[in-house]
N, C-alpha and C positions, 0 to 999 in steps of 0.2 A: 256509530261513533259520532259523538257530538263535536262541535267546533272547538270547545275548550280542550277536549282530549287530544284533538289533532294538533293544536298549538303546543300543548305540553309535550307531545311526542316529537314534534318538530324541534322544540327547544332542547329536549334531551339529546336528540341526534346531533344538533348543532354543537352542544357542549362537548359531547364525546369526540366529534370531529375536531373541534378546536383544541382539545386535550391531546389528541394523537398527532396532529399536524406538526408540532415542534419535534416530536420524537422521530417522525419520518424524515423531516428536513435535516435533523442532526445526523441520522444514519446515512443519508445520501451524501452529505458533505464529508463525513468521515471516510466513506468508501472512495469518494473522488480524490480526497487528499492522499489516501493510502496508495491509490493507483499512481498518482503523480510522483509520490516518493519512490515507489518501486521502479518507475521508469527512469528517474534521475539516478538512482542507485545502480541500475543495470548499465546505464550509459557511462557512469563514473568507473565502474569495475572494468568494462570493456576498454575504456581509454587507458586505464592503468595497465591492463594486461597487454595491450598493444604496444605500450612503451617499455614495459619492464620485462617482457618475455621475448627472448630472441627466437628467431625462426630456426628451424633445423638447417644445418649446413647443406648448401647445395639445393635447397628447395624452398618453397613458399610456405610449407607447413610448419606448425608450431612443434616445439619439442614437448610432447605430451607428458613426459615424466616431470619435467620442470614445471609445466603448467599445473599439474596436479599438486605438486609441492606448494606452489605459490597460492593456489586456490585454498588449500587447507590452512595456510598461514593467514590468509584473509579471514577465514571463518574463525580461527583461534583468536586473532586480533579483535574481531568484532565482539566476541563473547567475553573476553577478559578486560577490555577497555572500560574504564569507569564511565558511567553515564552522567552527562551534565545535569544538574538539578534545575 
């Protein structure tokens, strides 16, 4: 292998790496943002349920029937609400 072939090979590898680097960075940033969104959403839903769902009378447990109804209402609301553009 001559020196010019090595330089060409090194250049080709560098170009391929420079091409793939933005794709990897974009994917990493997207996954990080998605995880942050999921954590904020879970915190928001937990706060809502803690405020809106009364506990079972005489105990600290939740009324599971009411909790299920409200959870389904949240899912329905999230799928039917218009998305902002």
